N, C-alpha and C positions, 0 to 999 in steps of 0.2 A: 421703412415699411409704409406703404400708402394705406389710405382708409379702406379701399376695397379689399386688399389682402388681409387687413386687420379684421374686417367683418367676416370674411371667409374663415379666418383662423378661429374666431369665436364660435362659428357654426360647427366647427369640428368637435368642440367640447374639450373638457379637461382630459389630460392624458399624462403619459410618462414624462413628456417634455413641456407640458403646458398646465398652468394653474391660474384660476381666477380668484381675485380677492376684492371685496367691496370697499375696503378701507386700508389705510396704511397702519396696520397694527404691527408695531415694531417686533414683538415676540413672535408672532405667526409668520411674518415676512422673513425673519431671521432663520426660522426652521426651514422654510421653503428654499431660501438661498443656499443654506447648508446642504440640504438634500440634493438639489440640482448639481451643486459643485462636486458632491461625492458620487454622483451618477454620471450622466452624459450631458449635463448642462440643460438649459431650458429657458422658458419665458414666463414671467408673472404679469398678468394683466390686472391693473388696479382700476376699480370702478365697474367690475363685472361680477354678477352673482354666480354662485355655484351652478345654477341652472342655465347660465349663459345670457341672462338679462343684463342689458347695459343700463346701469344706474348713473354712471359718471362719478367723478370725484373732484372735489375742489382742490385745485393745485395752486399753491402760492410760490413765492420766490425761494423759500427755504426747502421746498419739497425735494428737489434733486439732492441737496446736501444731506437731508435726512436719510435718503435711500443709501447714499455712500457711507454714512455713519453706521447704518445697520450692517452693511457688507464688511466694513473695517472691524466690526466687533466679532466677526467670524474668526476662529482660530485654526490655521493662520488666516490673516486678513485677505480679503478679496477686493478686486475692483470690478464693478459691474457697469454696464451701460444703461442709461435711462433715456427714454423718449416719450414725448407727449403727442398724441393724436386726438384732436378735439378735446374731450374731457376724460380720456382714458390714458393712464400711465402704463408704460411697458418697461419692465425691468428685464434686461438680457443678462442671464447668468451663464458664464462660460464653464466648460468642462474644467474642473480643478486640476492643476498641474502639481499641487503639493498635497494630495490626499494622504491621510484622511482629514476632513474638516469637522469641527465641532462648534456648537454654540450653546452657551449656558451649561457647559459641562457634559453635553450629550451629543451623540452621533446620530445623524439622520441620513436616510437614502430614499430615493424614489422607488416605490413599489406600485406599479400601475399609475393611478391618478392621485396617489396619496404620498405624503411625506412621512415615512415610518421611522420611529425611534428604534435603535438597535439595542438588543440585550447583550450580555457579556459574550455568549458564544457566537452571536452574530457579528460582534465587533471583531472577535478573533478570526472568524472566517473572512470578513471583509479585509482585514489587514493582510492575511495570507494571500488572498486573491490579488491584492495590490502590491504584493512582495514588500510590504512594509514591516513585516514581522517574520522572523525566521527561527525555527527551533534549532537549526544547525548552528547558527552564529551565537546563540546564547551560551552562557557559561554556568556551570554548577559547581559542586564540590570536587569534581574531577580535576586533577592537576597533573603536572609532569611526572610525579612519582607513581601515579596510577597507570601510566602507559606501560603495557606489557611489551618489553623489548623484543621478545621472541615474535610476537605478532607484528610488530613494526618492521622487523628485519624481513619477515616473510612477505609483507606487502611491498617493501622496497625492492625485493628481488623480483616479484611479479611485475612491478611497475618499471623495472629496469633503470632505477636511479643509480647514479654513480656512487660507489662506496666512499668516495672522497667528500661527498656532501654531508654536512652535519644534520642531525635529527631536527634541530630547530629550523634550519634552512628549508628542509623539505616540508615540514609542517606549515611554515609560514607561506610558502609558495603554493601549497594545496588549500589555502584558506582554512586551515584547521586550528588557527590561533585567532582569538579575538582580544585585542588589546594585550597581545603577547601572552595570553592565557589559553591553554587548551580548551576548545569549545565542545559543544555537545556532539558535533559530527566526529571530532577526534575521539571522544569517549565511545561512540558507537563502533568505530573502527578498531580501536586499540586497547579497550578495557579487557581485563581478564574475565570479569563477570559483569555484564552490562546491567543486570537487574540490581546491582548494588547502587546504581545511580538512577536508573529509570525502570520502575517495576513493570511497565507495559511494553518494554522493548524486546521481550523474548519471543520465541515462536513455539506455539503449542501444536504438536502433531498427534493425531488420534486415529487409531484403527478400530473400525466397528465391524461387528458380525452382521451380515446381511446389508440391507439398504436403508436401515434406520439407526437411530442412536440408542436403541434399546439395550444392546449388549456391547460393552467396550472391551476389546481384546488387548489393546496395548496403548500406552500413552507415553510420549516423550516431550519434555519441555527443554528447549535449547536456549540457554541464557548466557552464552559466551560472547565473543566479539561478532561483528557483522558478518565477516567472511566465513567463520566457523559455523555460525548458525545457518547461513545460507547453504553451505555444503551438507550439513547434517540433515537439514529439512529435505533436500533433494534425495539424499540417500535413504531416508525413511520411506519416501514414496516408492523409490525403486525397489527396496527390499520387500515391500508389501503389495506390489502389483506383479502381474504375470510377466514372464520372460519366455519367449519362444526360442527353443534351442534346435538348431539344425546342424547336421554334420556335412560340412562342405570341404571337399579335398582332404578328408580324414581329419578335419579340424572342427571342433565345436564352435559354432557361431551363435551368440545370444542376441536377440532383438527384443527390447522392452516393448510392451503393448502401447505405452505412451512414450514417444521419443524423448530421450533424456534432454535433448536441446530445448524442446518445448517446455518441459518441466522447469528447467533452469531459468528460462526466460520468464515463466509465470511467477516463480518464487521471487526472483530478483525484482520483477516489476512491483510485486506487493511490498517488498522491503524498501525500495527506493521511493515509491510514491505514497507510502503510508503516512498518516497524520499522527505524529508523535505527541500532539497536544491532547488527543482524545485518549480515554482510559482503556479502550479496547486493544486487543493484541492480534497479531497475525495468527490465523488458525488454519492448519492443514488437516483435512479430514479425508480418510480413505474408506470408502464404502465398497460393497461388492460390485455395484453398478456404476460407480463414479468416483472421481477425486475432486474435491473442492478446495480452493485456496481463497480464503476470505481476508480482505484487506480493509481495516477500519479507516474511515475518512471518505468524505464526498469528493466527487470529481471537481476539478478546478475549471471546468468548462461545461458546456451543454452536452448532455448525453448524445444528442444527434451528431455531434462532432467526434464521437468516440472512434478511435482508429484512424482519424484524419488529423487531429490536433494533439500535440503533446506539450503540456505545460508541466515543468518539473517542480514538485513541491519541495524536494530536497536536492537542489542543483549541486551542492558541494559534494555530497555522497556520489552522485552520478558522475561528476567530474573526476573524482578519485578512482572510481571503478573503471572509467573509460580508459584510464592509463594501463589497465590490466587486460587480460583476455576475457573478462566477464561481460563487458559491454562492447559490442562491435560498433554500433552507431546509436547514439541517444535518440529516442523517439520512434524507433522502428521495431520495438519489442512485440507489440500486439500483432503487427503484420507478419512477423516471423512465426509467432505462435500459430496463427491461422494457416500459414503455408505448411508448417510442419504437422499440424493436426487440424484439418479443415472442419471437423465436427465439433470443435471447441465452442462452448457457450459462455457468454459474458452477462452476468446479472448485475444490474446497477440499481442501487437504492439511494435514498437521500443521504444516508450516513455510512454506507459501505459499498464495496465493490467485490464481486466474486467471479473467479474463473472456474469453470466446470469442465472437466475432461470425462466424457462418457466412456465406460468400459464395456467390453464384450463379455459374454458368458464364458465360463471356463471351457477350454478346449484342451483335452489331454493328448499328449504326444509321447510315443515310446522312443527311448534313446538308450544308448549304452553309457552307463555311468560307472566310474571307478574301474575296478578290475575287469569283471565280466558279468556283473549283475544287471539285467535289464530292469529298469524301474520307470515309473511314469513321472513325467516332469512335475505334475501337481502332487504326486504321491497321494492322490485322492483327498488331501487335506481340505481342499476347497469344497468338495462334495460333503464331507463329513461334518465340517464346522460351518458350512455355508459362507465361506469367505475365501477370497483368492490368495490370502497370505501364504498358503502352503506352497504356492508356485515358487520353484527354485530353492526356497528355504529347506524344504524336505530333502531335496537332492543334496544340498550342501551339508545337512546334518549327517546323512549317510556317508558322504565323503569324509567328513571330519572323524566319524567313528572308525571308519576303515583305516584312517591315518593314525588314530590314537584311541584304542578301545577303552581306555580308562579316563577319557575326557569327562569332566564334571558338568553338572547343570550350570554352575556359575561360569565356567570357562566357555560353554556354548553361548550363554547369554551375552558375555563380553564380546565374543567373536562376531555375533550377528547383531549386536546392539539391540537386543530385545530383553524383555523382563524374564526373570526365572520362571514365573508362572506360565508365560507364553511358550517357553521352551518345553516345560512339562507337558503342555497340551499336545505339542507336536510329537513328543516321544511316546505319549500314551496312544496317539492315533497310529503311529508307526508300529507299535507293539500289537495293537488290535488288528492291523493289516498283515501281521506276521512278516514285517520287513526287518525287525530287529527283536532281540530279547535280552533280558538282563540276566547275567550269570553271577550268582552270589549276592551279597548284601549291597545296599546303596553305598555304603562307605568303603568296603573293601573289594567289591566285585568289579565287573567290567561288562562292556557291551559286546554283543555279537551280531553282525549283519547276517541275515539269512538269505543266502543266494539260492534262487530257484532256477 
């Protein structure tokens, strides 16, 4: 660098890649070198004040070796270049190739024109962003005996692995072993109950009345393996949103208000990209006017690049699922969701990411159900309780009663994967609408569908 360029550089002032120091303070220079190495590299000008005034510095024969000593004390050690122009020293700090670097037991990064010490959570974020720490590769109390063989065989079939390959061979080649021990990614995929090992790895699905959290109608917490939780979460949404039914060529054709493919992409995106280091859990909320899928964990890139850039937080999981039908092409999920449901919204905060599917108001349609009784698709449940959950469920209850008029509350709850209380609400509304009536006692009686 020549003197003219140096003077112009000083005029620009301190910034992300430039810092001024009046003297060679070993501790302060060490922090700055560490911060530049952990960021994008930079220059430290010695003999210049914070305000850009040139004071100069007395440079002796040992000056250059002192600078290199400071750099070598960084962990891991660094090699920096040092140049002298007149009475100003210039330390050139390269972008570190072995991040993270620390000095004096602390991590530093550049934030604007300052060298900032990282706290615990910031260190975790930094290491994740640099792919230096991976939840997937870590091990816990999960071991080979905890692998649910039924779930493993189901996955092996979906991934089309040869039956001649051993379990250990498949796990190793899928990077599901760390030092020959099943890792956290393996636990997520093949545990019988994942919350036994990670309390925050379940999925909570909640159905609300109306468009607020004031009244909860139903709640399910799925805490099995990764694929089971994924499928159950999608089914929860489908059961509790509307389905338009049309009779085409004498056949009933059902069309979900939110395309199933879009829902599957959204739930899978949340599960693959979620941050398992944070205590939050994936939350699916179904309201009268929207469906929200909340994923804990910040983006690994700038929000302005959302939909353009894809950085995998959990690449092992993604790689395993890409071998099945669940992922067609890694990194294209957001684009497919937008294509399938153009009005979808994405809300991004510092610590979470949310996908919002807007819903339309209830539209009732008349169709022929069962033997010969015309009923409305919504069975008016949405109108009476202020929620769309009655869509399709009411019709299915009528069908079930026609097939078995002694069906119990518990059997209905199991059939539709709903709580008994929720089933009771539907039956009460159907009775009020004179769609059904109860003959005899709750224990010994039976149901009768009223055909009009």
